[in-house]
KOLGU-4560 file (N, C-alpha, C; in nm, 3 decimals, padded with zeros to 5 digits):
<recs>
<n_xx: 17.897 n_yy: 03.768 n_zz: -02.539 ca_xx: 17.853 ca_yy: 03.887 ca_zz: -02.607 c_xx: 17.731 c_yy: 03.942 c_zz: -02.532 mol: A seq: 1 type: MET>
<n_xx: 17.729 n_yy: 04.071 n_zz: -02.512 ca_xx: 17.617 ca_yy: 04.133 ca_zz: -02.443 c_xx: 17.528 c_yy: 04.204 c_zz: -02.544 mol: A seq: 2 type: ARG>
<n_xx: 17.399 n_yy: 04.194 n_zz: -02.523 ca_xx: 17.301 ca_yy: 04.257 ca_zz: -02.610 c_xx: 17.240 c_yy: 04.377 c_zz: -02.538 mol: A seq: 3 type: LYS>
<n_xx: 17.211 n_yy: 04.482 n_zz: -02.616 ca_xx: 17.146 ca_yy: 04.600 ca_zz: -02.561 c_xx: 16.999 c_yy: 04.567 c_zz: -02.536 mol: A seq: 4 type: VAL>
<n_xx: 16.954 n_yy: 04.588 n_zz: -02.413 ca_xx: 16.814 ca_yy: 04.563 ca_zz: -02.378 c_xx: 16.731 c_yy: 04.688 c_zz: -02.400 mol: A seq: 5 type: ILE>
<n_xx: 16.785 n_yy: 04.803 n_zz: -02.355 ca_xx: 16.709 ca_yy: 04.926 ca_zz: -02.372 c_xx: 16.803 c_yy: 05.046 c_zz: -02.381 mol: A seq: 6 type: SER>
<n_xx: 16.751 n_yy: 05.153 n_zz: -02.439 ca_xx: 16.824 ca_yy: 05.280 ca_zz: -02.448 c_xx: 16.732 c_yy: 05.389 c_zz: -02.394 mol: A seq: 7 type: LYS>
<n_xx: 16.787 n_yy: 05.473 n_zz: -02.307 ca_xx: 16.710 ca_yy: 05.586 ca_zz: -02.256 c_xx: 16.795 c_yy: 05.712 c_zz: -02.269 mol: A seq: 8 type: THR>
<n_xx: 16.730 n_yy: 05.821 n_zz: -02.303 ca_xx: 16.801 ca_yy: 05.948 ca_zz: -02.317 c_xx: 16.784 c_yy: 06.027 c_zz: -02.188 mol: A seq: 9 type: ARG>
<n_xx: 16.897 n_yy: 06.065 n_zz: -02.127 ca_xx: 16.896 ca_yy: 06.144 ca_zz: -02.005 c_xx: 16.987 c_yy: 06.265 c_zz: -02.024 mol: A seq: 10 type: ILE>
<n_xx: 16.927 n_yy: 06.383 n_zz: -02.026 ca_xx: 17.001 ca_yy: 06.509 ca_zz: -02.042 c_xx: 17.095 c_yy: 06.506 c_zz: -02.162 mol: A seq: 11 type: HIS>
<n_xx: 17.046 n_yy: 06.460 n_zz: -02.272 ca_xx: 17.124 ca_yy: 06.461 ca_zz: -02.396 c_xx: 17.220 c_yy: 06.345 c_zz: -02.413 mol: A seq: 12 type: GLY>
<n_xx: 17.226 n_yy: 06.257 n_zz: -02.317 ca_xx: 17.313 ca_yy: 06.140 ca_zz: -02.328 c_xx: 17.228 c_yy: 06.015 c_zz: -02.334 mol: A seq: 13 type: LYS>
<n_xx: 17.272 n_yy: 05.918 n_zz: -02.412 ca_xx: 17.200 ca_yy: 05.792 ca_zz: -02.424 c_xx: 17.259 c_yy: 05.693 c_zz: -02.325 mol: A seq: 14 type: VAL>
<n_xx: 17.174 n_yy: 05.638 n_zz: -02.242 ca_xx: 17.213 ca_yy: 05.537 ca_zz: -02.144 c_xx: 17.166 c_yy: 05.402 c_zz: -02.194 mol: A seq: 15 type: ARG>
<n_xx: 17.257 n_yy: 05.307 n_zz: -02.208 ca_xx: 17.222 ca_yy: 05.174 ca_zz: -02.257 c_xx: 17.224 c_yy: 05.073 c_zz: -02.143 mol: A seq: 16 type: LYS>
<n_xx: 17.127 n_yy: 04.984 n_zz: -02.144 ca_xx: 17.123 ca_yy: 04.874 ca_zz: -02.048 c_xx: 17.149 c_yy: 04.745 c_zz: -02.124 mol: A seq: 17 type: ARG>
<n_xx: 17.235 n_yy: 04.661 n_zz: -02.069 ca_xx: 17.274 ca_yy: 04.536 ca_zz: -02.134 c_xx: 17.224 c_yy: 04.417 c_zz: -02.054 mol: A seq: 18 type: TYR>
<n_xx: 17.202 n_yy: 04.305 n_zz: -02.124 ca_xx: 17.170 ca_yy: 04.181 ca_zz: -02.054 c_xx: 17.299 c_yy: 04.115 c_zz: -02.008 mol: A seq: 19 type: ASP>
<n_xx: 17.288 n_yy: 04.001 n_zz: -01.943 ca_xx: 17.407 ca_yy: 03.929 ca_zz: -01.897 c_xx: 17.482 c_yy: 03.870 c_zz: -02.017 mol: A seq: 20 type: THR>
<n_xx: 17.612 n_yy: 03.861 n_zz: -02.004 ca_xx: 17.694 ca_yy: 03.809 ca_zz: -02.112 c_xx: 17.671 c_yy: 03.659 c_zz: -02.130 mol: A seq: 21 type: ALA>
<n_xx: 17.646 n_yy: 03.616 n_zz: -02.253 ca_xx: 17.628 ca_yy: 03.475 ca_zz: -02.286 c_xx: 17.690 c_yy: 03.450 c_zz: -02.423 mol: A seq: 22 type: ARG>
<n_xx: 17.733 n_yy: 03.328 n_zz: -02.445 ca_xx: 17.788 ca_yy: 03.292 ca_zz: -02.575 c_xx: 17.672 c_yy: 03.267 c_zz: -02.672 mol: A seq: 23 type: THR>
<n_xx: 17.700 n_yy: 03.271 n_zz: -02.802 ca_xx: 17.595 ca_yy: 03.239 ca_zz: -02.899 c_xx: 17.536 c_yy: 03.100 c_zz: -02.876 mol: A seq: 24 type: PRO>
<n_xx: 17.619 n_yy: 03.004 n_zz: -02.835 ca_xx: 17.569 ca_yy: 02.870 ca_zz: -02.808 c_xx: 17.470 c_yy: 02.871 c_zz: -02.692 mol: A seq: 25 type: PHE>
<n_xx: 17.501 n_yy: 02.947 n_zz: -02.586 ca_xx: 17.410 ca_yy: 02.957 ca_zz: -02.473 c_xx: 17.278 c_yy: 03.021 c_zz: -02.515 mol: A seq: 26 type: GLN>
<n_xx: 17.285 n_yy: 03.122 n_zz: -02.600 ca_xx: 17.163 ca_yy: 03.187 ca_zz: -02.649 c_xx: 17.079 c_yy: 03.090 c_zz: -02.730 mol: A seq: 27 type: ARG>
<n_xx: 17.144 n_yy: 03.008 n_zz: -02.810 ca_xx: 17.073 ca_yy: 02.909 ca_zz: -02.891 c_xx: 17.003 c_yy: 02.806 c_zz: -02.803 mol: A seq: 28 type: LEU>
<n_xx: 17.069 n_yy: 02.762 n_zz: -02.699 ca_xx: 17.007 ca_yy: 02.668 ca_zz: -02.606 c_xx: 16.885 c_yy: 02.731 c_zz: -02.539 mol: A seq: 29 type: ILE>
<n_xx: 16.899 n_yy: 02.859 n_zz: -02.502 ca_xx: 16.789 ca_yy: 02.928 ca_zz: -02.433 c_xx: 16.665 c_yy: 02.945 c_zz: -02.521 mol: A seq: 30 type: ASP>
<n_xx: 16.682 n_yy: 02.944 n_zz: -02.653 ca_xx: 16.566 ca_yy: 02.959 ca_zz: -02.741 c_xx: 16.479 c_yy: 02.834 c_zz: -02.739 mol: A seq: 31 type: THR>
<n_xx: 16.537 n_yy: 02.718 n_zz: -02.708 ca_xx: 16.460 ca_yy: 02.594 ca_zz: -02.704 c_xx: 16.440 c_yy: 02.530 c_zz: -02.840 mol: A seq: 32 type: GLY>
<n_xx: 16.516 n_yy: 02.574 n_zz: -02.940 ca_xx: 16.501 ca_yy: 02.523 ca_zz: -03.076 c_xx: 16.571 c_yy: 02.388 c_zz: -03.094 mol: A seq: 33 type: VAL>
<n_xx: 16.682 n_yy: 02.369 n_zz: -03.024 ca_xx: 16.761 ca_yy: 02.247 ca_zz: -03.042 c_xx: 16.703 c_yy: 02.129 c_zz: -02.964 mol: A seq: 34 type: LEU>
<n_xx: 16.720 n_yy: 02.011 n_zz: -03.021 ca_xx: 16.683 ca_yy: 01.888 ca_zz: -02.952 c_xx: 16.792 c_yy: 01.857 c_zz: -02.849 mol: A seq: 35 type: LYS>
<n_xx: 16.756 n_yy: 01.788 n_zz: -02.741 ca_xx: 16.857 ca_yy: 01.752 ca_zz: -02.640 c_xx: 16.974 c_yy: 01.672 c_zz: -02.698 mol: A seq: 36 type: PRO>
<n_xx: 16.948 n_yy: 01.589 n_zz: -02.798 ca_xx: 17.058 ca_yy: 01.512 ca_zz: -02.858 c_xx: 17.155 c_yy: 01.604 c_zz: -02.932 mol: A seq: 37 type: SER>
<n_xx: 17.102 n_yy: 01.707 n_zz: -02.998 ca_xx: 17.189 ca_yy: 01.802 ca_zz: -03.069 c_xx: 17.271 c_yy: 01.884 c_zz: -02.970 mol: A seq: 38 type: ALA>
<n_xx: 17.210 n_yy: 01.922 n_zz: -02.860 ca_xx: 17.282 ca_yy: 01.998 ca_zz: -02.757 c_xx: 17.395 c_yy: 01.913 c_zz: -02.701 mol: A seq: 39 type: ILE>
<n_xx: 17.368 n_yy: 01.787 n_zz: -02.673 ca_xx: 17.471 ca_yy: 01.698 ca_zz: -02.618 c_xx: 17.585 c_yy: 01.680 c_zz: -02.717 mol: A seq: 40 type: ALA>
<n_xx: 17.552 n_yy: 01.666 n_zz: -02.845 ca_xx: 17.656 ca_yy: 01.648 ca_zz: -02.948 c_xx: 17.746 c_yy: 01.772 c_zz: -02.957 mol: A seq: 41 type: LYS>
<n_xx: 17.685 n_yy: 01.890 n_zz: -02.956 ca_xx: 17.763 ca_yy: 02.013 ca_zz: -02.965 c_xx: 17.848 c_yy: 02.032 c_zz: -02.841 mol: A seq: 42 type: ILE>
<n_xx: 17.795 n_yy: 01.998 n_zz: -02.724 ca_xx: 17.872 ca_yy: 02.010 ca_zz: -02.600 c_xx: 17.992 c_yy: 01.916 c_zz: -02.601 mol: A seq: 43 type: GLN>
<n_xx: 17.975 n_yy: 01.798 n_zz: -02.659 ca_xx: 18.086 ca_yy: 01.703 ca_zz: -02.669 c_xx: 18.196 c_yy: 01.758 c_zz: -02.759 mol: A seq: 44 type: THR>
<n_xx: 18.157 n_yy: 01.814 n_zz: -02.872 ca_xx: 18.255 ca_yy: 01.873 ca_zz: -02.964 c_xx: 18.325 c_yy: 01.991 c_zz: -02.898 mol: A seq: 45 type: ILE>
<n_xx: 18.247 n_yy: 02.073 n_zz: -02.829 ca_xx: 18.302 ca_yy: 02.190 ca_zz: -02.762 c_xx: 18.403 c_yy: 02.149 c_zz: -02.654 mol: A seq: 46 type: LYS>
<n_xx: 18.373 n_yy: 02.042 n_zz: -02.581 ca_xx: 18.463 ca_yy: 01.996 ca_zz: -02.475 c_xx: 18.594 c_yy: 01.942 c_zz: -02.532 mol: A seq: 47 type: ALA>
<n_xx: 18.589 n_yy: 01.886 n_zz: -02.652 ca_xx: 18.710 ca_yy: 01.830 ca_zz: -02.713 c_xx: 18.799 c_yy: 01.937 c_zz: -02.774 mol: A seq: 48 type: CYS>
<n_xx: 18.741 n_yy: 02.051 n_zz: -02.806 ca_xx: 18.819 ca_yy: 02.159 ca_zz: -02.867 c_xx: 18.904 c_yy: 02.226 c_zz: -02.760 mol: A seq: 49 type: ALA>
<n_xx: 19.034 n_yy: 02.222 n_zz: -02.779 ca_xx: 19.127 ca_yy: 02.281 ca_zz: -02.684 c_xx: 19.197 c_yy: 02.399 c_zz: -02.751 mol: A seq: 50 type: ASP>
<n_xx: 19.161 n_yy: 02.522 n_zz: -02.719 ca_xx: 19.220 ca_yy: 02.638 ca_zz: -02.786 c_xx: 19.371 c_yy: 02.646 c_zz: -02.768 mol: A seq: 51 type: PRO>
<n_xx: 19.421 n_yy: 02.609 n_zz: -02.652 ca_xx: 19.565 ca_yy: 02.615 ca_zz: -02.628 c_xx: 19.639 c_yy: 02.518 c_zz: -02.719 mol: A seq: 52 type: LEU>
<n_xx: 19.587 n_yy: 02.396 n_zz: -02.731 ca_xx: 19.651 ca_yy: 02.297 ca_zz: -02.818 c_xx: 19.646 c_yy: 02.342 c_zz: -02.964 mol: A seq: 53 type: ARG>
<n_xx: 19.536 n_yy: 02.401 n_zz: -03.005 ca_xx: 19.523 ca_yy: 02.453 ca_zz: -03.141 c_xx: 19.624 c_yy: 02.565 c_zz: -03.165 mol: A seq: 54 type: LEU>
<n_xx: 19.639 n_yy: 02.655 n_zz: -03.069 ca_xx: 19.735 ca_yy: 02.764 ca_zz: -03.081 c_xx: 19.877 c_yy: 02.711 c_zz: -03.094 mol: A seq: 55 type: HIS>
<n_xx: 19.913 n_yy: 02.614 n_zz: -03.010 ca_xx: 20.047 ca_yy: 02.556 ca_zz: -03.017 c_xx: 20.071 c_yy: 02.489 c_zz: -03.152 mol: A seq: 56 type: GLU>
<n_xx: 19.971 n_yy: 02.421 n_zz: -03.204 ca_xx: 19.984 ca_yy: 02.355 ca_zz: -03.334 c_xx: 20.004 c_yy: 02.458 c_zz: -03.445 mol: A seq: 57 type: HIS>
<n_xx: 19.927 n_yy: 02.566 n_zz: -03.442 ca_xx: 19.942 ca_yy: 02.671 ca_zz: -03.543 c_xx: 20.079 c_yy: 02.738 c_zz: -03.534 mol: A seq: 58 type: LEU>
<n_xx: 20.127 n_yy: 02.763 n_zz: -03.413 ca_xx: 20.260 ca_yy: 02.822 ca_zz: -03.396 c_xx: 20.368 c_yy: 02.732 c_zz: -03.454 mol: A seq: 59 type: GLU>
<n_xx: 20.355 n_yy: 02.601 n_zz: -03.434 ca_xx: 20.452 ca_yy: 02.507 ca_zz: -03.489 c_xx: 20.449 c_yy: 02.509 c_zz: -03.641 mol: A seq: 60 type: LYS>
<n_xx: 20.331 n_yy: 02.514 n_zz: -03.698 ca_xx: 20.318 ca_yy: 02.520 ca_zz: -03.843 c_xx: 20.379 c_yy: 02.648 c_zz: -03.899 mol: A seq: 61 type: LEU>
<n_xx: 20.358 n_yy: 02.758 n_zz: -03.829 ca_xx: 20.416 ca_yy: 02.885 ca_zz: -03.874 c_xx: 20.567 c_yy: 02.881 c_zz: -03.869 mol: A seq: 62 type: ILE>
<n_xx: 20.623 n_yy: 02.818 n_zz: -03.765 ca_xx: 20.768 ca_yy: 02.807 ca_zz: -03.754 c_xx: 20.825 c_yy: 02.716 c_zz: -03.862 mol: A seq: 63 type: GLN>
<n_xx: 20.748 n_yy: 02.619 n_zz: -03.907 ca_xx: 20.795 ca_yy: 02.526 ca_zz: -04.009 c_xx: 20.792 c_yy: 02.584 c_zz: -04.150 mol: A seq: 64 type: ASP>
<n_xx: 20.723 n_yy: 02.694 n_zz: -04.171 ca_xx: 20.710 ca_yy: 02.751 ca_zz: -04.305 c_xx: 20.845 c_yy: 02.788 c_zz: -04.367 mol: A seq: 65 type: VAL>
<n_xx: 20.936 n_yy: 02.858 n_zz: -04.298 ca_xx: 21.065 ca_yy: 02.889 ca_zz: -04.361 c_xx: 21.142 c_yy: 02.764 c_zz: -04.403 mol: A seq: 66 type: PRO>
<n_xx: 21.135 n_yy: 02.658 n_zz: -04.325 ca_xx: 21.207 ca_yy: 02.537 ca_zz: -04.362 c_xx: 21.148 c_yy: 02.474 c_zz: -04.488 mol: A seq: 67 type: SER>
<n_xx: 21.020 n_yy: 02.493 n_zz: -04.510 ca_xx: 20.959 ca_yy: 02.441 ca_zz: -04.633 c_xx: 21.015 c_yy: 02.512 c_zz: -04.755 mol: A seq: 68 type: LEU>
<n_xx: 21.037 n_yy: 02.643 n_zz: -04.744 ca_xx: 21.091 ca_yy: 02.718 ca_zz: -04.856 c_xx: 21.235 c_yy: 02.679 c_zz: -04.884 mol: A seq: 69 type: PHE>
<n_xx: 21.315 n_yy: 02.653 n_zz: -04.782 ca_xx: 21.454 ca_yy: 02.613 ca_zz: -04.806 c_xx: 21.459 c_yy: 02.474 c_zz: -04.868 mol: A seq: 70 type: THR>
<n_xx: 21.366 n_yy: 02.386 n_zz: -04.832 ca_xx: 21.362 ca_yy: 02.254 ca_zz: -04.893 c_xx: 21.329 c_yy: 02.266 c_zz: -05.041 mol: A seq: 71 type: GLN>
<n_xx: 21.237 n_yy: 02.354 n_zz: -05.077 ca_xx: 21.201 ca_yy: 02.374 ca_zz: -05.218 c_xx: 21.318 c_yy: 02.431 c_zz: -05.294 mol: A seq: 72 type: VAL>
<n_xx: 21.390 n_yy: 02.529 n_zz: -05.236 ca_xx: 21.505 ca_yy: 02.589 ca_zz: -05.303 c_xx: 21.615 c_yy: 02.486 c_zz: -05.326 mol: A seq: 73 type: ASP>
<n_xx: 21.640 n_yy: 02.399 n_zz: -05.230 ca_xx: 21.742 ca_yy: 02.296 ca_zz: -05.246 c_xx: 21.701 c_yy: 02.195 c_zz: -05.352 mol: A seq: 74 type: ASN>
<n_xx: 21.573 n_yy: 02.169 n_zz: -05.362 ca_xx: 21.523 ca_yy: 02.070 ca_zz: -05.458 c_xx: 21.537 c_yy: 02.122 c_zz: -05.601 mol: A seq: 75 type: PHE>
<n_xx: 21.506 n_yy: 02.249 n_zz: -05.623 ca_xx: 21.509 ca_yy: 02.303 ca_zz: -05.759 c_xx: 21.649 c_yy: 02.341 c_zz: -05.802 mol: A seq: 76 type: THR>
<n_xx: 21.736 n_yy: 02.357 n_zz: -05.709 ca_xx: 21.862 ca_yy: 02.373 ca_zz: -05.753 c_xx: 21.963 c_yy: 02.463 c_zz: -05.729 mol: A seq: 77 type: GLY>
</recs>
């Protein structure tokens, strides 16, 4: 996410200057508020999170939803 650093008006138009793109986690580290142990723990969790694997798991769950409804219909009768 990029943050606006400054705005200047030139001939009726507003020109915005942005800082370099950083994630919220990177911004938090840059503030110096977190202890090194907390940073290491969050980095470990972040490294274990695999967005592709999560996406595939969610897609499988979505595909299984219709079969759940047919199982319920067969059960009730």
